[in-house]
C-alpha positions in Angstrom: -24.2 20.0 -27.2 -22.3 17.2 -29.3 -19.2 19.3 -28.6 -19.4 19.3 -25.1 -19.7 15.3 -25.0 -16.6 15.2 -27.4 -14.6 17.6 -25.2 -15.6 16.2 -21.6 -13.4 13.0 -21.7 -10.0 14.6 -22.9 -10.4 17.6 -20.4 -11.2 15.1 -17.6 -8.1 13.0 -18.7 -6.0 16.2 -18.6 -7.2 17.0 -15.3 -6.0 13.8 -14.0 -2.7 14.1 -15.5 -1.8 17.3 -14.6 -2.8 16.1 -10.9 -0.8 12.9 -11.2 2.4 15.1 -12.4 2.0 17.7 -9.3 2.0 14.7 -7.0 4.9 13.0 -8.7 6.6 16.3 -8.4 5.7 17.1 -4.6 6.8 13.8 -3.4 10.3 14.1 -5.0 12.7 14.9 -2.3 11.8 16.2 1.0 12.2 14.7 4.6 12.4 11.0 3.2 14.9 11.6 0.4 17.9 10.8 2.5 16.5 7.5 3.6 15.4 6.5 0.2 18.6 7.2 -1.3 20.4 5.3 1.5 18.0 2.2 1.0 18.3 2.3 -2.8 22.4 2.5 -2.2 22.1 -0.4 0.1 20.4 -2.4 -2.5 22.8 -1.6 -5.3 25.8 -2.7 -2.8 24.2 -6.0 -1.8 23.6 -6.9 -5.6 27.0 -5.9 -6.6 28.6 -8.0 -3.6 26.5 -10.8 -4.6 27.7 -10.9 -8.1 31.5 -10.2 -7.1 31.5 -13.2 -4.5 31.8 -16.5 -5.8 29.1 -19.1 -4.2 30.9 -22.4 -3.3 27.9 -24.7 -3.5 27.7 -27.9 -1.2 26.9 -30.8 -3.1 
């Protein structure tokens, strides 16, 4: 029975890992992909425009 107690933790971790990978793959794309891509593009555009525009500070 020692072999069973030695094999249970790796098997449990493997099952949870496979479940995590399946969940990640299923949530990629889909109906919200365009909305998520647009949000990321907007955030990148804001960051780039903030870097390019020099701020004039009021002292």
